[in-house]
C-alpha positions in Angstrom: 0.1 0.0 0.1 3.0 2.2 0.8 6.2 2.7 -0.5 7.7 2.9 2.6 7.6 0.5 5.8 5.2 2.2 8.7 7.6 3.1 11.8 6.8 1.5 14.8 5.0 4.3 16.3 2.5 4.6 13.1 1.9 0.7 13.5 1.5 2.1 17.3 -1.2 4.5 16.5 -2.9 2.4 13.5 -3.3 -0.2 16.6 -4.7 2.4 19.0 -7.4 3.2 16.6 -8.4 -0.3 15.7 -8.5 -1.1 19.4 -10.7 2.0 20.2 -12.9 0.7 17.4 -12.8 -2.0 14.9 -12.4 -0.3 11.4 -10.6 2.7 12.3 -7.2 1.3 11.7 -7.7 1.0 8.5 -8.4 4.9 8.1 -5.9 5.7 10.5 -3.5 3.8 8.0 -4.7 5.8 4.9 -4.2 8.8 6.8 -0.5 8.3 7.6 -0.2 7.0 4.0 -1.0 10.3 2.6 0.9 12.2 4.7 1.3 14.6 2.1 -2.2 15.6 2.3 -3.1 15.0 5.8 0.3 15.4 7.8 -0.4 12.6 10.1 3.2 10.8 9.9 4.6 14.0 10.6 2.3 14.8 13.9 3.3 10.9 14.8 6.8 11.4 14.3 6.7 14.5 16.4 4.6 13.2 19.4 6.4 11.5 21.9 5.3 7.4 21.9 3.8 7.3 25.4 1.3 9.6 24.7 0.1 7.8 21.5 -2.5 6.0 23.3 -6.3 5.7 23.3 -8.1 7.4 26.2 -12.0 8.0 27.0 -13.1 11.4 28.6 -15.9 13.6 28.1 -16.5 16.7 26.0 -18.5 20.0 27.0 -21.6 18.4 25.7 -21.2 15.4 28.2 -21.0 12.6 25.3 -18.0 10.2 25.7 -15.5 9.7 23.3 -12.6 8.1 22.2 -9.4 9.8 21.2 -5.8 9.3 20.5 -3.5 11.5 22.9 
């Protein structure tokens, strides 16, 4: 799918998205591959690995959501 192998951190992000909700890992992978449009690979490279985890929290509207970071 990509001309280069995914980095360990990129694979971690894909795994975290997939764990948070099955199917999101494939979307995350496409966003990483299309870095020239999305910038995801650059953001992941600049983010410490320990911050690349799925968390649950609440928004101001009180709905529950999962997010990376």
